[in-house]
C-alpha positions as YAML, in Angstrom:
chain: A
units: angstrom
residues:
- id: 1
  name: MET
  ca: [120.18, 82.56, 100.99]
- id: 2
  name: LYS
  ca: [119.91, 79.80, 98.36]
- id: 3
  name: GLN
  ca: [116.70, 78.50, 99.93]
- id: 4
  name: GLU
  ca: [114.97, 81.91, 99.99]
- id: 5
  name: PRO
  ca: [116.45, 83.97, 97.10]
- id: 6
  name: LEU
  ca: [113.39, 86.27, 96.82]
- id: 7
  name: LEU
  ca: [113.36, 87.05, 100.52]
- id: 8
  name: THR
  ca: [117.12, 87.52, 100.59]
- id: 9
  name: THR
  ca: [117.12, 89.95, 97.66]
- id: 10
  name: ALA
  ca: [114.18, 91.91, 99.08]
- id: 11
  name: THR
  ca: [115.97, 92.17, 102.43]
- id: 12
  name: LEU
  ca: [119.15, 93.45, 100.80]
- id: 13
  name: ILE
  ca: [117.13, 96.07, 98.89]
- id: 14
  name: ASN
  ca: [115.44, 97.12, 102.10]
- id: 15
  name: GLN
  ca: [118.75, 97.56, 103.90]
- id: 16
  name: VAL
  ca: [120.32, 99.52, 101.03]
- id: 17
  name: VAL
  ca: [117.37, 101.94, 100.96]
- id: 18
  name: CYS
  ca: [117.49, 102.22, 104.76]
- id: 19
  name: ASP
  ca: [121.19, 103.11, 104.57]
- id: 20
  name: LEU
  ca: [120.41, 105.68, 101.88]
- id: 21
  name: LEU
  ca: [117.84, 107.34, 104.16]
- id: 22
  name: TYR
  ca: [120.35, 107.50, 107.01]
- id: 23
  name: GLN
  ca: [123.00, 108.99, 104.72]
- id: 24
  name: HIS
  ca: [120.57, 111.79, 103.85]
- id: 25
  name: LYS
  ca: [119.76, 112.25, 107.56]
- id: 26
  name: PHE
  ca: [116.09, 111.40, 107.06]
- id: 27
  name: GLY
  ca: [114.39, 111.71, 110.45]
- id: 28
  name: TYR
  ca: [112.20, 108.61, 110.20]
- id: 29
  name: ALA
  ca: [114.70, 106.10, 108.87]
- id: 30
  name: HIS
  ca: [114.35, 104.04, 112.06]
- id: 31
  name: PHE
  ca: [110.66, 103.29, 111.30]
- id: 32
  name: PRO
  ca: [110.42, 99.96, 109.41]
- id: 33
  name: GLU
  ca: [107.22, 100.87, 107.58]
- id: 34
  name: ILE
  ca: [108.73, 104.19, 106.43]
- id: 35
  name: VAL
  ca: [111.67, 102.27, 104.95]
- id: 36
  name: ASP
  ca: [109.16, 100.03, 103.19]
- id: 37
  name: LEU
  ca: [107.47, 103.12, 101.74]
- id: 38
  name: ALA
  ca: [110.84, 104.40, 100.52]
- id: 39
  name: VAL
  ca: [111.53, 101.05, 98.86]
- id: 40
  name: VAL
  ca: [108.26, 101.31, 96.94]
- id: 41
  name: SER
  ca: [108.79, 104.97, 96.02]
- id: 42
  name: THR
  ca: [112.22, 104.24, 94.57]
- id: 43
  name: GLY
  ca: [110.68, 101.61, 92.29]
- id: 44
  name: LEU
  ca: [112.24, 98.67, 94.13]
- id: 45
  name: GLY
  ca: [109.14, 97.38, 95.90]
- id: 46
  name: MET
  ca: [108.15, 94.63, 93.45]
- id: 47
  name: LEU
  ca: [109.95, 91.82, 95.26]
- id: 48
  name: GLN
  ca: [108.65, 92.88, 98.65]
- id: 49
  name: SER
  ca: [105.08, 93.05, 97.35]
- id: 50
  name: ASN
  ca: [105.32, 89.43, 96.27]
- id: 51
  name: ILE
  ca: [106.33, 88.17, 99.72]
- id: 52
  name: GLY
  ca: [103.56, 87.10, 102.05]
- id: 53
  name: PHE
  ca: [104.05, 88.23, 105.64]
- id: 54
  name: VAL
  ca: [102.13, 87.25, 108.74]
- id: 55
  name: ASN
  ca: [102.36, 89.59, 111.72]
- id: 56
  name: ASN
  ca: [102.28, 87.57, 114.93]
- id: 57
  name: SER
  ca: [103.16, 90.54, 117.12]
- id: 58
  name: GLY
  ca: [100.97, 90.93, 120.18]
- id: 59
  name: SER
  ca: [101.01, 94.70, 120.05]
- id: 60
  name: PHE
  ca: [97.92, 96.66, 119.10]
- id: 61
  name: TRP
  ca: [98.58, 98.67, 115.99]
- id: 62
  name: ASP
  ca: [96.84, 102.03, 116.02]
- id: 63
  name: SER
  ca: [96.61, 103.59, 112.56]
- id: 64
  name: THR
  ca: [96.84, 107.11, 114.01]
- id: 65
  name: GLN
  ca: [99.92, 106.50, 116.18]
- id: 66
  name: TRP
  ca: [102.43, 104.99, 113.78]
- id: 67
  name: GLY
  ca: [105.06, 107.46, 115.00]
- id: 68
  name: ILE
  ca: [104.92, 105.91, 118.48]
- id: 69
  name: PHE
  ca: [104.09, 102.31, 117.64]
- id: 70
  name: PRO
  ca: [105.42, 101.61, 114.13]
- id: 71
  name: ARG
  ca: [104.59, 98.33, 112.43]
- id: 72
  name: PRO
  ca: [107.38, 95.89, 111.55]
- id: 73
  name: PHE
  ca: [106.40, 96.09, 107.86]
- id: 74
  name: LEU
  ca: [103.65, 97.30, 105.53]
- id: 75
  name: ASP
  ca: [100.68, 94.99, 105.01]
- id: 76
  name: SER
  ca: [99.23, 94.25, 101.56]
- id: 77
  name: HIS
  ca: [96.68, 97.07, 101.80]
- id: 78
  name: SER
  ca: [99.36, 99.66, 102.60]
- id: 79
  name: LEU
  ca: [101.69, 98.30, 99.92]
- id: 80
  name: ALA
  ca: [98.88, 98.71, 97.41]
- id: 81
  name: TYR
  ca: [98.30, 102.34, 98.35]
- id: 82
  name: ALA
  ca: [102.02, 103.11, 98.41]
- id: 83
  name: SER
  ca: [102.36, 101.60, 94.93]
- id: 84
  name: SER
  ca: [99.45, 103.68, 93.65]
- id: 85
  name: ILE
  ca: [101.04, 106.86, 95.06]
- id: 86
  name: ALA
  ca: [104.35, 105.96, 93.38]
- id: 87
  name: ALA
  ca: [102.65, 105.42, 90.02]
- id: 88
  name: TRP
  ca: [100.51, 108.58, 90.31]
- id: 89
  name: ALA
  ca: [103.53, 110.70, 91.27]
- id: 90
  name: ARG
  ca: [105.30, 109.54, 88.10]
- id: 91
  name: GLY
  ca: [102.26, 110.21, 85.92]
- id: 92
  name: GLU
  ca: [101.71, 106.51, 85.16]
- id: 93
  name: LYS
  ca: [98.02, 105.85, 84.52]
- id: 94
  name: ASP
  ca: [98.32, 102.13, 83.73]
- id: 95
  name: PRO
  ca: [101.83, 100.92, 84.65]
- id: 96
  name: GLU
  ca: [102.87, 97.61, 83.15]
- id: 97
  name: TRP
  ca: [104.75, 96.65, 86.30]
- id: 98
  name: ALA
  ca: [101.46, 96.48, 88.18]
- id: 99
  name: ASN
  ca: [100.67, 93.26, 86.30]
- id: 100
  name: GLU
  ca: [103.49, 91.58, 88.21]
- id: 101
  name: LEU
  ca: [101.97, 92.38, 91.61]
- id: 102
  name: PRO
  ca: [100.05, 89.67, 93.48]
- id: 103
  name: SER
  ca: [96.28, 90.08, 93.20]
- id: 104
  name: GLU
  ca: [95.83, 91.16, 96.86]
- id: 105
  name: VAL
  ca: [98.13, 94.13, 96.10]
- id: 106
  name: LYS
  ca: [97.36, 94.71, 92.41]
- id: 107
  name: ASN
  ca: [93.58, 95.05, 92.62]
- id: 108
  name: PRO
  ca: [93.40, 97.68, 95.40]
- id: 109
  name: MET
  ca: [96.44, 99.40, 93.88]
- id: 110
  name: ARG
  ca: [94.62, 99.93, 90.57]
- id: 111
  name: LYS
  ca: [91.51, 101.13, 92.38]
- id: 112
  name: SER
  ca: [93.52, 103.64, 94.43]
- id: 113
  name: LEU
  ca: [95.39, 104.83, 91.35]
- id: 114
  name: LYS
  ca: [92.11, 105.58, 89.54]
- id: 115
  name: TYR
  ca: [90.95, 107.53, 92.58]
- id: 116
  name: LEU
  ca: [94.16, 109.56, 92.72]
- id: 117
  name: ILE
  ca: [94.07, 110.34, 89.00]
- id: 118
  name: LYS
  ca: [90.46, 111.50, 89.32]
- id: 119
  name: THR
  ca: [90.71, 113.52, 92.54]
- id: 120
  name: ASN
  ca: [94.41, 114.34, 93.20]
- id: 121
  name: ASP
  ca: [93.41, 113.74, 96.84]
- id: 122
  name: SER
  ca: [96.85, 113.55, 98.42]
- id: 123
  name: PHE
  ca: [98.97, 115.72, 100.67]
- id: 124
  name: ILE
  ca: [101.84, 114.87, 98.35]
- id: 125
  name: GLN
  ca: [101.62, 117.03, 95.23]
- id: 126
  name: PRO
  ca: [104.79, 116.23, 93.24]
- id: 127
  name: MET
  ca: [103.80, 118.32, 90.19]
- id: 128
  name: ALA
  ca: [102.58, 121.37, 92.12]
- id: 129
  name: PRO
  ca: [104.72, 124.55, 91.75]
- id: 130
  name: ASN
  ca: [104.54, 125.13, 95.52]
- id: 131
  name: PRO
  ca: [104.10, 121.73, 97.17]
- id: 132
  name: LEU
  ca: [102.76, 121.63, 100.71]
- id: 133
  name: LYS
  ca: [105.33, 121.19, 103.46]
- id: 134
  name: LEU
  ca: [105.13, 120.08, 107.07]
- id: 135
  name: GLY
  ca: [106.77, 123.24, 108.41]
- id: 136
  name: GLN
  ca: [103.65, 125.41, 108.30]
- id: 137
  name: SER
  ca: [102.11, 127.66, 110.93]
- id: 138
  name: GLN
  ca: [99.15, 126.58, 113.03]
- id: 139
  name: ASP
  ca: [96.96, 129.06, 111.13]
- id: 140
  name: ASP
  ca: [97.96, 127.41, 107.85]
- id: 141
  name: TRP
  ca: [97.20, 123.95, 109.23]
- id: 142
  name: LEU
  ca: [93.83, 125.18, 110.48]
- id: 143
  name: GLN
  ca: [92.99, 126.42, 107.02]
- id: 144
  name: LEU
  ca: [94.19, 123.21, 105.38]
- id: 145
  name: ALA
  ca: [92.04, 121.14, 107.76]
- id: 146
  name: SER
  ca: [89.01, 122.72, 106.07]
- id: 147
  name: SER
  ca: [90.11, 121.81, 102.54]
- id: 148
  name: LYS
  ca: [88.14, 119.43, 100.31]
- id: 149
  name: SER
  ca: [90.97, 116.88, 100.22]
- id: 150
  name: ALA
  ca: [90.52, 114.15, 102.82]
- id: 151
  name: SER
  ca: [94.24, 113.37, 102.78]
- id: 152
  name: GLN
  ca: [95.17, 116.99, 103.41]
- id: 153
  name: GLN
  ca: [92.61, 117.19, 106.21]
- id: 154
  name: VAL
  ca: [94.13, 114.15, 107.91]
- id: 155
  name: VAL
  ca: [97.67, 115.53, 107.73]
- id: 156
  name: ALA
  ca: [96.49, 118.93, 108.96]
- id: 157
  name: ILE
  ca: [94.62, 117.39, 111.91]
- id: 158
  name: ARG
  ca: [97.76, 115.48, 112.85]
- id: 159
  name: GLN
  ca: [99.68, 118.77, 112.97]
- id: 160
  name: LEU
  ca: [97.25, 120.72, 115.15]
- id: 161
  name: ASP
  ca: [98.94, 121.71, 118.40]
- id: 162
  name: PHE
  ca: [97.00, 121.87, 121.67]
- id: 163
  name: GLU
  ca: [99.98, 122.05, 124.01]
- id: 164
  name: ASP
  ca: [100.25, 125.77, 124.80]
- id: 165
  name: GLN
  ca: [96.78, 127.08, 125.42]
- id: 166
  name: ARG
  ca: [93.16, 126.50, 124.57]
- id: 167
  name: ASP
  ca: [92.20, 127.64, 121.10]
- id: 168
  name: HIS
  ca: [88.43, 127.76, 120.57]
- id: 169
  name: GLN
  ca: [88.77, 127.91, 116.80]
- id: 170
  name: ARG
  ca: [90.82, 124.72, 116.70]
- id: 171
  name: GLU
  ca: [88.48, 123.03, 119.16]
- id: 172
  name: ALA
  ca: [85.40, 123.98, 117.13]
- id: 173
  name: LEU
  ca: [87.02, 122.59, 113.97]
- id: 174
  name: LEU
  ca: [87.96, 119.36, 115.75]
- id: 175
  name: LEU
  ca: [84.41, 118.93, 117.04]
- id: 176
  name: GLU
  ca: [83.18, 119.26, 113.45]
- id: 177
  name: LYS
  ca: [85.71, 116.68, 112.23]
- id: 178
  name: LEU
  ca: [84.57, 114.15, 114.84]
- id: 179
  name: GLN
  ca: [81.22, 114.22, 113.04]
- id: 180
  name: SER
  ca: [82.76, 113.54, 109.62]
- id: 181
  name: GLY
  ca: [81.59, 110.65, 107.48]
- id: 182
  name: ASN
  ca: [85.21, 109.85, 106.57]
- id: 183
  name: ARG
  ca: [86.68, 107.10, 108.78]
- id: 184
  name: ALA
  ca: [90.28, 108.33, 108.60]
- id: 185
  name: ILE
  ca: [89.28, 111.89, 109.49]
- id: 186
  name: VAL
  ca: [87.28, 110.67, 112.48]
- id: 187
  name: LEU
  ca: [90.10, 108.44, 113.74]
- id: 188
  name: HIS
  ca: [92.71, 111.19, 113.51]
- id: 189
  name: SER
  ca: [90.34, 113.67, 115.12]
- id: 190
  name: ILE
  ca: [89.93, 111.31, 118.07]
- id: 191
  name: ALA
  ca: [93.72, 111.05, 118.25]
- id: 192
  name: ALA
  ca: [93.88, 114.86, 118.33]
- id: 193
  name: THR
  ca: [91.57, 114.95, 121.37]
- id: 194
  name: GLU
  ca: [94.14, 112.78, 123.16]
- id: 195
  name: ARG
  ca: [96.63, 115.62, 122.76]
- id: 196
  name: MET
  ca: [94.32, 118.16, 124.38]
- id: 197
  name: LYS
  ca: [94.96, 119.20, 127.98]
- id: 198
  name: ILE
  ca: [91.25, 119.86, 128.55]
- id: 199
  name: VAL
  ca: [88.41, 118.02, 126.81]
- id: 200
  name: ASP
  ca: [85.27, 120.08, 127.32]
- id: 201
  name: GLU
  ca: [81.79, 118.61, 127.66]
- id: 202
  name: PRO
  ca: [80.63, 119.07, 124.01]
- id: 203
  name: MET
  ca: [83.75, 117.22, 122.86]
- id: 204
  name: ALA
  ca: [83.23, 114.50, 125.48]
- id: 205
  name: GLU
  ca: [79.60, 114.06, 124.39]
- id: 206
  name: GLU
  ca: [80.71, 113.54, 120.79]
- id: 207
  name: LEU
  ca: [83.25, 110.94, 121.92]
- id: 208
  name: ARG
  ca: [80.53, 109.20, 123.94]
- id: 209
  name: LEU
  ca: [78.49, 108.91, 120.76]
- id: 210
  name: LEU
  ca: [81.50, 107.45, 118.94]
- id: 211
  name: VAL
  ca: [81.96, 104.64, 121.49]
- id: 212
  name: GLN
  ca: [78.68, 103.31, 120.05]
- id: 213
  name: ASP
  ca: [80.06, 103.31, 116.50]
- id: 214
  name: ARG
  ca: [79.97, 100.09, 114.47]
- id: 215
  name: ASP
  ca: [83.63, 100.52, 113.50]
- id: 216
  name: ASP
  ca: [85.76, 98.71, 116.09]
- id: 217
  name: GLU
  ca: [88.76, 101.03, 115.85]
- id: 218
  name: ILE
  ca: [86.65, 104.18, 116.08]
- id: 219
  name: ARG
  ca: [84.78, 103.07, 119.20]
- id: 220
  name: ALA
  ca: [87.92, 101.71, 120.83]
- id: 221
  name: LYS
  ca: [89.88, 104.92, 120.22]
- id: 222
  name: ALA
  ca: [86.98, 107.02, 121.47]
- id: 223
  name: MET
  ca: [86.89, 104.94, 124.66]
- id: 224
  name: CYS
  ca: [90.62, 105.37, 125.18]
- id: 225
  name: SER
  ca: [90.35, 109.14, 124.68]
- id: 226
  name: LEU
  ca: [87.50, 109.44, 127.18]
- id: 227
  name: THR
  ca: [89.52, 107.41, 129.68]
- id: 228
  name: ARG
  ca: [92.66, 109.54, 129.32]
- id: 229
  name: SER
  ca: [90.66, 112.75, 129.69]
- id: 230
  name: GLY
  ca: [88.77, 111.45, 132.75]
- id: 231
  name: LYS
  ca: [85.41, 111.79, 130.99]
- id: 232
  name: LEU
  ca: [83.95, 108.33, 131.52]
- id: 233
  name: ASP
  ca: [80.34, 108.38, 132.65]
- id: 234
  name: GLU
  ca: [77.89, 105.61, 133.58]
- id: 235
  name: SER
  ca: [76.85, 104.97, 129.98]
- id: 236
  name: THR
  ca: [80.43, 104.66, 128.70]
- id: 237
  name: VAL
  ca: [81.37, 102.39, 131.61]
- id: 238
  name: ASN
  ca: [78.51, 100.10, 130.55]
- id: 239
  name: VAL
  ca: [79.86, 100.11, 126.99]
- id: 240
  name: ALA
  ca: [83.35, 99.30, 128.31]
- id: 241
  name: VAL
  ca: [81.90, 96.28, 130.14]
- id: 242
  name: LYS
  ca: [80.43, 94.98, 126.86]
- id: 243
  name: MET
  ca: [83.79, 95.51, 125.14]
- id: 244
  name: LEU
  ca: [85.34, 92.81, 127.32]
- id: 245
  name: ASP
  ca: [83.22, 90.23, 125.45]
- id: 246
  name: SER
  ca: [84.33, 91.41, 122.00]
- id: 247
  name: ASN
  ca: [86.21, 89.29, 119.47]
- id: 248
  name: ALA
  ca: [88.32, 92.26, 118.41]
- id: 249
  name: ARG
  ca: [91.59, 92.59, 120.29]
- id: 250
  name: PHE
  ca: [91.75, 96.37, 120.15]
- id: 251
  name: VAL
  ca: [88.20, 96.64, 121.50]
- id: 252
  name: ILE
  ca: [88.99, 94.36, 124.46]
- id: 253
  name: PHE
  ca: [92.07, 96.46, 125.16]
- id: 254
  name: ALA
  ca: [89.99, 99.65, 125.19]
- id: 255
  name: GLY
  ca: [87.44, 98.09, 127.55]
- id: 256
  name: VAL
  ca: [90.05, 96.88, 130.05]
- id: 257
  name: PHE
  ca: [91.96, 100.15, 129.75]
- id: 258
  name: ALA
  ca: [88.82, 102.13, 130.61]
- id: 259
  name: LEU
  ca: [87.65, 99.90, 133.44]
- id: 260
  name: GLY
  ca: [91.18, 99.64, 134.80]
- id: 261
  name: SER
  ca: [91.15, 103.39, 135.41]
- id: 262
  name: LEU
  ca: [88.31, 103.00, 137.95]
- id: 263
  name: ASP
  ca: [88.65, 102.17, 141.63]
- id: 264
  name: SER
  ca: [85.54, 99.99, 141.52]
- id: 265
  name: VAL
  ca: [83.56, 98.37, 138.71]
- id: 266
  name: PRO
  ca: [80.07, 96.88, 138.23]
- id: 267
  name: GLU
  ca: [79.72, 93.32, 139.52]
- id: 268
  name: GLN
  ca: [79.27, 91.88, 136.01]
- id: 269
  name: VAL
  ca: [82.82, 92.95, 135.13]
- id: 270
  name: MET
  ca: [84.65, 90.36, 137.24]
- id: 271
  name: PRO
  ca: [83.44, 87.18, 135.45]
- id: 272
  name: LEU
  ca: [84.27, 88.73, 132.07]
- id: 273
  name: ALA
  ca: [87.66, 89.93, 133.29]
- id: 274
  name: ASN
  ca: [88.42, 86.54, 134.80]
- id: 275
  name: ARG
  ca: [87.71, 84.76, 131.50]
- id: 276
  name: GLY
  ca: [89.85, 87.22, 129.58]
- id: 277
  name: PHE
  ca: [92.67, 86.97, 132.11]
- id: 278
  name: VAL
  ca: [92.74, 83.17, 132.00]
- id: 279
  name: ARG
  ca: [92.69, 83.19, 128.20]
- id: 280
  name: ALA
  ca: [95.63, 85.60, 128.21]
- id: 281
  name: LEU
  ca: [97.58, 83.32, 130.57]
- id: 282
  name: GLN
  ca: [96.82, 80.23, 128.49]
- id: 283
  name: ALA
  ca: [97.93, 82.01, 125.32]
- id: 284
  name: CYS
  ca: [101.05, 83.44, 127.03]
- id: 285
  name: ASP
  ca: [99.76, 86.86, 126.00]
- id: 286
  name: TYR
  ca: [101.88, 88.87, 128.41]
- id: 287
  name: GLU
  ca: [100.58, 92.16, 127.07]
- id: 288
  name: PHE
  ca: [97.04, 91.32, 128.16]
- id: 289
  name: VAL
  ca: [98.24, 89.61, 131.34]
- id: 290
  name: GLY
  ca: [99.86, 92.88, 132.43]
- id: 291
  name: LEU
  ca: [96.81, 94.90, 131.43]
- id: 292
  name: PHE
  ca: [94.39, 92.72, 133.41]
- id: 293
  name: THR
  ca: [96.77, 92.50, 136.37]
- id: 294
  name: ALA
  ca: [97.00, 96.30, 136.61]
- id: 295
  name: ALA
  ca: [93.19, 96.44, 136.61]
- id: 296
  name: TYR
  ca: [92.88, 93.82, 139.37]
- id: 297
  name: ASN
  ca: [95.43, 95.72, 141.44]
- id: 298
  name: ARG
  ca: [93.18, 98.77, 141.19]
- id: 299
  name: TRP
  ca: [89.91, 96.95, 141.90]
- id: 300
  name: LEU
  ca: [90.89, 94.50, 144.64]
- id: 301
  name: ASP
  ca: [92.41, 94.86, 148.08]
- id: 302
  name: ASP
  ca: [93.96, 91.38, 147.85]
- id: 303
  name: PRO
  ca: [94.54, 90.40, 144.19]
- id: 304
  name: GLU
  ca: [96.94, 87.60, 145.24]
- id: 305
  name: THR
  ca: [94.12, 85.66, 146.93]
- id: 306
  name: HIS
  ca: [91.89, 86.29, 143.91]
- id: 307
  name: PHE
  ca: [94.54, 84.82, 141.61]
- id: 308
  name: GLU
  ca: [94.99, 81.77, 143.85]
- id: 309
  name: GLN
  ca: [91.26, 81.05, 143.83]
- id: 310
  name: LEU
  ca: [90.82, 81.76, 140.14]
- id: 311
  name: LEU
  ca: [93.77, 79.61, 139.02]
- id: 312
  name: GLN
  ca: [93.54, 76.73, 141.49]
- id: 313
  name: GLU
  ca: [92.43, 74.29, 138.78]
- id: 314
  name: ASP
  ca: [95.06, 75.45, 136.29]
- id: 315
  name: GLY
  ca: [98.76, 74.74, 136.23]
- id: 316
  name: PRO
  ca: [100.95, 76.33, 138.92]
- id: 317
  name: GLU
  ca: [102.91, 78.13, 136.22]
- id: 318
  name: TYR
  ca: [99.88, 80.35, 135.52]
- id: 319
  name: LEU
  ca: [99.74, 81.53, 139.11]
- id: 320
  name: GLU
  ca: [103.48, 82.19, 139.02]
- id: 321
  name: ILE
  ca: [103.09, 84.34, 135.87]
- id: 322
  name: ALA
  ca: [100.15, 86.24, 137.40]
- id: 323
  name: LEU
  ca: [102.00, 86.99, 140.64]
- id: 324
  name: GLU
  ca: [105.11, 88.08, 138.74]
- id: 325
  name: ALA
  ca: [102.99, 90.41, 136.60]
- id: 326
  name: LEU
  ca: [101.42, 91.83, 139.76]
- id: 327
  name: GLU
  ca: [104.84, 92.52, 141.24]
- id: 328
  name: ASN
  ca: [105.89, 94.29, 138.04]
- id: 329
  name: VAL
  ca: [102.76, 96.48, 138.15]
- id: 330
  name: ARG
  ca: [103.46, 97.47, 141.74]
- id: 331
  name: GLN
  ca: [107.10, 98.26, 141.00]
- id: 332
  name: GLN
  ca: [106.02, 100.52, 138.13]
- id: 333
  name: LEU
  ca: [103.59, 102.33, 140.43]
- id: 334
  name: VAL
  ca: [106.34, 102.87, 143.00]
- id: 335
  name: ALA
  ca: [108.65, 104.21, 140.29]
- id: 336
  name: LEU
  ca: [105.95, 106.62, 139.10]
- id: 337
  name: GLY
  ca: [105.27, 107.76, 142.65]
...
């Protein structure tokens, strides 16, 4: 505690706020990043904003799926936006406390605050006489998804329900949103297609266009959605092959995920997969090791022999890890069956 007083104090604040959320039976108190948001909103986020964190977690963080895969903490970009929301909600146009923020938080925070003051583009409307709430009907969400506010559109898209039956009005709106020029709207629209029981051909065609997008997260999410809906075609399989050679982790994941859903793959896939698999073993990246192993188990009749030949010049521990991962994959398949 004496060696790291700033970190210790920030941790205590975080735990006190977390306990406060639990006392008020807040449903998301178990999400670390939500607790971080609460710390900022209560005006106690200054210490946390001055602590530099490095996230070494191997998990892929998907900005549209925080409810399933929450981050262990907010990054500097998110802290900046949370701070701007807190200032805007209090009517502070140029808060003095912002001067105490580190530059990587302060600069984007001031930029976001100016945007909020100018546009009021937020689902949160603290000064509105009838603030928007999450407990709205699907018709209300459909109407809100067509509003001018990008933030309100994103929240509305997240709330659209495709579980019961097909709704052509909702599907038409979602198809329109996939063509939006706003990155967040496009990403959340792709996430909405993953909730659909049936992805029709016009929707699939739009997703196939998005796998060519220059934004890594957009094209990776589009590939994952096409894979889950069983809408991969020859052109998207070729894109998935190219994804294996990407430098972006999420893109590689999407490529392997897509190709791993196929019983057979083009011949150029195996050398790329082999390189990625060996790199994952060397880095002890068990997440990727399991992903590649599941794909090999789908593609090959005898993946054990393939592993032995591929890893004969590497240490025996790599082969042991690969075979153990293969056994785990097969046990999971038996459990699912």
